C-alpha positions as YAML, in Angstrom:
chain: A
units: angstrom
residues:
- id: 1
  name: UNK
  ca: [-148.01, 144.10, -30.40]
- id: 2
  name: UNK
  ca: [-146.08, 145.61, -27.72]
- id: 3
  name: UNK
  ca: [-146.95, 146.64, -24.35]
- id: 4
  name: UNK
  ca: [-146.31, 150.59, -23.89]
- id: 5
  name: UNK
  ca: [-145.15, 152.07, -20.68]
- id: 6
  name: UNK
  ca: [-147.29, 155.09, -20.08]
- id: 7
  name: UNK
  ca: [-146.60, 157.53, -16.98]
- id: 8
  name: UNK
  ca: [-150.41, 157.45, -16.19]
- id: 9
  name: UNK
  ca: [-149.37, 154.01, -14.85]
- id: 10
  name: UNK
  ca: [-146.69, 155.40, -12.37]
- id: 11
  name: UNK
  ca: [-147.69, 154.24, -8.92]
- id: 12
  name: UNK
  ca: [-145.02, 157.16, -7.33]
- id: 13
  name: UNK
  ca: [-142.85, 154.62, -5.69]
- id: 14
  name: UNK
  ca: [-139.45, 154.69, -7.75]
- id: 15
  name: UNK
  ca: [-138.41, 151.32, -7.23]
- id: 16
  name: UNK
  ca: [-141.78, 149.77, -8.24]
- id: 17
  name: UNK
  ca: [-141.62, 151.99, -11.23]
- id: 18
  name: UNK
  ca: [-138.34, 150.88, -12.11]
- id: 19
  name: UNK
  ca: [-139.52, 147.60, -12.08]
- id: 20
  name: UNK
  ca: [-142.59, 148.00, -13.84]
- id: 21
  name: UNK
  ca: [-140.78, 149.58, -17.05]
- id: 22
  name: UNK
  ca: [-138.23, 146.80, -17.13]
- id: 23
  name: UNK
  ca: [-141.25, 144.36, -16.60]
- id: 24
  name: UNK
  ca: [-142.85, 145.93, -20.11]
- id: 25
  name: UNK
  ca: [-139.48, 145.92, -22.07]
- id: 26
  name: UNK
  ca: [-138.99, 142.07, -21.48]
- id: 27
  name: UNK
  ca: [-142.55, 141.25, -22.15]
- id: 28
  name: UNK
  ca: [-141.97, 143.55, -25.45]
- id: 29
  name: UNK
  ca: [-138.75, 141.11, -26.26]
- id: 30
  name: UNK
  ca: [-140.34, 138.12, -25.56]
- id: 31
  name: UNK
  ca: [-143.47, 138.97, -27.86]
- id: 32
  name: UNK
  ca: [-140.69, 140.38, -30.33]
- id: 33
  name: UNK
  ca: [-139.06, 137.37, -30.26]
- id: 34
  name: UNK
  ca: [-142.14, 134.95, -30.90]
- id: 35
  name: UNK
  ca: [-143.37, 137.47, -33.35]
- id: 36
  name: UNK
  ca: [-140.08, 137.18, -35.62]
- id: 37
  name: UNK
  ca: [-139.99, 133.40, -35.13]
- id: 38
  name: UNK
  ca: [-136.51, 133.70, -33.58]
- id: 39
  name: UNK
  ca: [-135.24, 130.51, -32.75]
- id: 40
  name: UNK
  ca: [-136.56, 128.43, -29.59]
- id: 41
  name: UNK
  ca: [-133.37, 129.09, -27.63]
- id: 42
  name: UNK
  ca: [-134.15, 133.23, -28.09]
- id: 43
  name: UNK
  ca: [-137.52, 132.59, -27.08]
- id: 44
  name: UNK
  ca: [-136.64, 130.23, -23.99]
- id: 45
  name: UNK
  ca: [-133.80, 132.39, -22.66]
- id: 46
  name: UNK
  ca: [-136.50, 135.45, -22.65]
- id: 47
  name: UNK
  ca: [-139.53, 133.50, -21.57]
- id: 48
  name: UNK
  ca: [-137.12, 132.34, -18.38]
- id: 49
  name: UNK
  ca: [-136.12, 135.73, -17.88]
- id: 50
  name: UNK
  ca: [-139.50, 137.10, -17.52]
- id: 51
  name: UNK
  ca: [-140.30, 134.46, -15.36]
- id: 52
  name: UNK
  ca: [-137.56, 134.96, -12.64]
- id: 53
  name: UNK
  ca: [-138.10, 138.86, -13.22]
- id: 54
  name: UNK
  ca: [-141.85, 138.86, -12.30]
- id: 55
  name: UNK
  ca: [-141.00, 136.39, -9.16]
- id: 56
  name: UNK
  ca: [-138.24, 139.03, -8.40]
- id: 57
  name: UNK
  ca: [-141.26, 142.15, -8.72]
- id: 58
  name: UNK
  ca: [-143.72, 140.63, -6.73]
- id: 59
  name: UNK
  ca: [-141.48, 139.46, -3.83]
- id: 60
  name: UNK
  ca: [-140.37, 143.07, -3.76]
- id: 61
  name: UNK
  ca: [-143.72, 144.28, -3.61]
- id: 62
  name: UNK
  ca: [-144.51, 141.74, -1.09]
- id: 63
  name: UNK
  ca: [-141.35, 142.17, 1.31]
- id: 64
  name: UNK
  ca: [-142.59, 146.18, 1.19]
- id: 65
  name: UNK
  ca: [-146.24, 145.56, 1.80]
- id: 66
  name: UNK
  ca: [-145.45, 143.16, 5.10]
- id: 67
  name: UNK
  ca: [-142.76, 145.95, 6.03]
- id: 68
  name: UNK
  ca: [-145.04, 148.67, 5.94]
- id: 69
  name: UNK
  ca: [-147.96, 146.77, 6.97]
- id: 70
  name: UNK
  ca: [-150.35, 147.34, 3.85]
- id: 71
  name: UNK
  ca: [-153.65, 146.61, 4.80]
- id: 72
  name: UNK
  ca: [-154.49, 145.11, 1.46]
- id: 73
  name: UNK
  ca: [-151.58, 142.77, 1.25]
- id: 74
  name: UNK
  ca: [-153.41, 139.42, 1.26]
- id: 75
  name: UNK
  ca: [-155.93, 140.48, -1.77]
- id: 76
  name: UNK
  ca: [-152.92, 142.21, -3.85]
- id: 77
  name: UNK
  ca: [-150.67, 138.89, -3.08]
- id: 78
  name: UNK
  ca: [-153.57, 136.69, -4.05]
- id: 79
  name: UNK
  ca: [-153.73, 138.86, -7.47]
- id: 80
  name: UNK
  ca: [-150.11, 137.83, -7.90]
- id: 81
  name: UNK
  ca: [-150.35, 134.28, -7.33]
- id: 82
  name: UNK
  ca: [-153.29, 133.97, -9.81]
- id: 83
  name: UNK
  ca: [-151.25, 135.66, -12.16]
- id: 84
  name: UNK
  ca: [-148.34, 133.51, -11.73]
- id: 85
  name: UNK
  ca: [-150.76, 130.42, -11.97]
- id: 86
  name: UNK
  ca: [-151.82, 131.67, -15.86]
- id: 87
  name: UNK
  ca: [-148.08, 132.55, -16.45]
- id: 88
  name: UNK
  ca: [-147.18, 129.08, -15.72]
- id: 89
  name: UNK
  ca: [-150.13, 127.59, -17.72]
- id: 90
  name: UNK
  ca: [-149.11, 129.79, -20.74]
- id: 91
  name: UNK
  ca: [-145.07, 128.93, -19.93]
- id: 92
  name: UNK
  ca: [-146.58, 124.68, -19.96]
- id: 93
  name: UNK
  ca: [-148.51, 125.78, -23.41]
- id: 94
  name: UNK
  ca: [-145.19, 127.05, -24.87]
- id: 95
  name: UNK
  ca: [-143.39, 124.19, -23.54]
- id: 96
  name: UNK
  ca: [-145.77, 122.13, -25.28]
- id: 97
  name: UNK
  ca: [-146.11, 123.15, -28.57]
- id: 98
  name: UNK
  ca: [-143.20, 126.15, -28.91]
- id: 99
  name: UNK
  ca: [-143.87, 129.69, -30.07]
- id: 100
  name: UNK
  ca: [-147.15, 129.60, -32.04]
- id: 101
  name: UNK
  ca: [-148.87, 132.50, -33.64]
- id: 102
  name: UNK
  ca: [-151.86, 131.60, -31.30]
- id: 103
  name: UNK
  ca: [-150.07, 131.62, -27.91]
- id: 104
  name: UNK
  ca: [-147.99, 134.90, -29.18]
- id: 105
  name: UNK
  ca: [-151.39, 136.26, -29.29]
- id: 106
  name: UNK
  ca: [-152.38, 134.78, -25.91]
- id: 107
  name: UNK
  ca: [-149.42, 136.16, -24.11]
- id: 108
  name: UNK
  ca: [-149.81, 139.75, -25.25]
- id: 109
  name: UNK
  ca: [-154.11, 139.66, -24.59]
- id: 110
  name: UNK
  ca: [-153.70, 137.94, -21.22]
- id: 111
  name: UNK
  ca: [-149.66, 139.40, -19.88]
- id: 112
  name: UNK
  ca: [-150.60, 142.51, -21.17]
- id: 113
  name: UNK
  ca: [-153.87, 143.22, -20.25]
- id: 114
  name: UNK
  ca: [-153.08, 141.94, -16.78]
- id: 115
  name: UNK
  ca: [-150.33, 144.28, -16.21]
- id: 116
  name: UNK
  ca: [-152.34, 147.21, -17.58]
- id: 117
  name: UNK
  ca: [-155.02, 146.42, -15.08]
- id: 118
  name: UNK
  ca: [-152.78, 145.57, -11.81]
- id: 119
  name: UNK
  ca: [-150.54, 148.11, -12.33]
- id: 120
  name: UNK
  ca: [-153.47, 150.77, -13.14]
- id: 121
  name: UNK
  ca: [-155.34, 150.07, -10.21]
- id: 122
  name: UNK
  ca: [-153.85, 147.28, -7.48]
- id: 123
  name: UNK
  ca: [-150.37, 148.56, -7.72]
- id: 124
  name: UNK
  ca: [-151.35, 152.49, -7.53]
- id: 125
  name: UNK
  ca: [-153.51, 151.91, -4.36]
- id: 126
  name: UNK
  ca: [-150.37, 150.67, -2.87]
- id: 127
  name: UNK
  ca: [-148.03, 153.01, -4.03]
- id: 128
  name: UNK
  ca: [-150.24, 155.92, -2.63]
- id: 129
  name: UNK
  ca: [-150.27, 154.08, 0.19]
- id: 130
  name: UNK
  ca: [-146.20, 154.14, 0.17]
- id: 131
  name: UNK
  ca: [-146.33, 157.37, -0.58]
- id: 132
  name: UNK
  ca: [-148.68, 158.48, 2.42]
- id: 133
  name: UNK
  ca: [-145.96, 156.63, 4.71]
- id: 134
  name: UNK
  ca: [-143.07, 159.05, 3.05]
- id: 135
  name: UNK
  ca: [-141.84, 155.99, 0.96]
- id: 136
  name: UNK
  ca: [-141.33, 157.45, -2.38]
- id: 137
  name: UNK
  ca: [-137.84, 156.37, -2.49]
- id: 138
  name: UNK
  ca: [-138.20, 153.14, -0.81]
- id: 139
  name: UNK
  ca: [-135.37, 150.52, -1.68]
- id: 140
  name: UNK
  ca: [-134.74, 147.12, -0.82]
...
């Protein structure tokens, strides 16, 4: 099941919204590759890209938090770290068992659910903060 971008998830900061939309596209690519029983090489490639993209995206957000002295940065970063741990656990399960249907369901539920919750609450609060600082068009 694909995760759909919803404009209600927009945080109001161009850079972050663009990265979130790309994250949704990549998660959908991974889920589709697993559901369609693509070869391990295709799933490996998509999973590797997604892992790097998450790292890059979280890093960009965290640099902005530091640059603009976001008061909730520690808690926000903690959510990022928890997600990375969960993602790495799912990747380890994939490395051990391959692209099973059970793992596809777990990835969908865990990753998609986390993205909706995190973006819809935590990232929106950060976006509101950046917009209040006049940084809706911020770039790194």
